[in-house]
C-alpha positions as CSV (number, residue, x, y, z in Angstrom):
1,X,14.1,68.6,1.5
2,X,17.5,66.9,1.9
3,X,20.2,69.1,3.3
4,X,24.0,68.7,3.2
5,X,26.0,69.4,6.3
6,X,29.7,69.1,6.9
7,X,31.9,69.0,9.9
8,X,35.3,68.2,11.3
9,X,37.3,67.6,14.4
10,X,39.4,70.2,16.2
11,X,42.7,69.3,14.6
12,X,41.1,69.1,11.2
13,X,42.3,65.6,10.3
14,X,38.8,64.2,10.3
15,X,36.2,65.6,7.9
16,X,32.7,64.4,7.2
17,X,29.5,65.2,5.3
18,X,25.9,64.3,6.0
19,X,23.1,64.4,3.6
20,X,19.7,64.2,5.1
21,X,17.6,66.0,7.7
22,X,17.7,66.0,11.5
23,X,14.5,65.0,13.2
24,X,15.5,66.0,16.7
25,X,18.1,67.8,18.8
26,X,18.4,66.9,22.5
27,X,20.5,68.3,25.3
28,X,21.2,65.3,27.4
29,X,22.1,65.7,31.1
30,X,22.7,62.0,31.9
31,X,25.9,61.1,33.8
32,X,27.3,59.4,30.7
33,X,27.1,62.5,28.6
34,X,28.6,64.6,31.4
35,X,31.6,62.2,31.6
36,X,32.2,62.0,27.9
37,X,31.8,65.8,27.3
38,X,33.4,67.0,30.5
39,X,30.4,69.5,30.6
40,X,26.9,69.8,32.0
41,X,25.3,68.0,29.0
42,X,25.7,66.5,25.5
43,X,24.2,68.4,22.6
44,X,23.3,65.8,19.9
45,X,21.3,65.9,16.6
46,X,19.5,62.7,15.5
47,X,18.6,61.6,12.0
48,X,17.0,58.4,10.8
49,X,17.5,59.3,7.1
50,X,21.0,60.9,6.9
51,X,23.9,59.4,5.0
52,X,27.2,59.8,6.8
53,X,30.3,60.0,4.6
54,X,33.9,60.4,5.9
55,X,35.7,62.8,3.6
56,X,39.1,62.5,5.4
57,X,40.6,60.8,8.4
58,X,38.2,57.9,8.7
59,X,41.1,55.9,10.1
60,X,41.4,58.5,13.0
61,X,37.8,57.8,14.2
62,X,37.4,55.6,17.3
63,X,34.0,54.5,18.5
64,X,33.3,53.4,22.0
65,X,30.2,51.9,23.4
66,X,29.9,51.8,27.2
67,X,29.3,48.1,28.1
68,X,25.8,47.1,29.0
69,X,24.4,50.4,27.7
70,X,23.3,52.1,24.5
71,X,25.7,55.0,25.2
72,X,28.0,55.3,22.2
73,X,30.6,58.0,21.4
74,X,32.9,58.5,18.4
75,X,35.9,60.7,18.6
76,X,39.2,61.7,16.8
77,X,42.1,59.6,18.0
78,X,44.4,62.7,17.8
79,X,42.5,65.6,19.3
80,X,39.6,63.8,21.1
81,X,36.8,65.8,19.4
82,X,33.4,64.2,19.4
83,X,32.3,63.0,16.0
84,X,29.1,61.4,14.5
85,X,28.3,57.8,14.7
86,X,25.8,55.3,13.5
87,X,23.6,53.5,16.1
88,X,20.8,51.0,16.2
89,X,22.3,48.8,13.5
90,X,22.6,51.9,11.1
91,X,19.0,53.1,11.6
92,X,20.1,56.3,13.5
93,X,22.9,58.8,12.9
94,X,23.9,60.8,16.0
95,X,25.8,64.0,15.5
96,X,27.4,66.1,18.2
97,X,26.1,69.6,17.3
98,X,29.5,71.2,17.9
99,X,31.2,69.0,15.4
100,X,29.3,70.6,12.5
101,X,31.0,73.4,10.4
102,X,27.7,74.2,8.8
103,X,25.1,76.2,10.7
104,X,22.8,74.2,12.9
105,X,19.4,75.4,11.9
106,X,17.2,73.2,14.1
107,X,16.7,74.3,17.7
108,X,16.9,71.9,20.6
109,X,13.7,70.0,21.2
110,X,14.2,69.2,24.9
111,X,16.5,68.8,27.8
112,X,16.6,65.1,28.7
113,X,17.7,63.1,31.7
114,X,17.3,66.2,33.8
115,X,17.1,64.1,37.0
116,X,20.9,63.6,36.5
117,X,21.7,67.2,36.0
118,X,25.0,68.5,37.6
119,X,24.3,70.5,40.8
120,X,26.5,73.4,39.5
121,X,24.5,73.9,36.3
122,X,21.4,75.4,37.9
123,X,20.7,79.1,37.5
124,X,23.6,79.6,35.0
125,X,21.7,82.4,33.4
126,X,22.3,84.5,36.5
127,X,26.2,84.5,36.4
128,X,28.3,87.0,34.5
129,X,28.8,86.7,30.8
130,X,31.8,87.8,28.7
131,X,32.2,88.0,25.0
132,X,35.8,86.8,25.3
133,X,38.1,85.3,28.0
134,X,37.9,87.7,31.1
135,X,40.9,89.7,31.8
């Protein structure tokens, strides 16, 4: 069954829709994903059948591919939010999970590139948790 998802950037100038299904959802711990997210890992959904349509702000989308790698990132030129992109000559759509405004119904399949994990991300389940910013 085809599903329609929508998403946007933080400033709201870029809006997109995807029609299709996600085959996989990976949490990537490679050094490239750490650099471009500023976090412990990237969280990306993958589809070989989705159609990506820019609803607004297509002119605000910049795509960068790290030279000599397959690592590609698209982002809003104004707010820097990660956005979907097409890879492998259009055969694969990669969608940062946090860019979706619709609910992500697929659960992550796996953590990948764990040999590159940040040293500070181990045992995070043991630290305090707050529902909001701590006072």
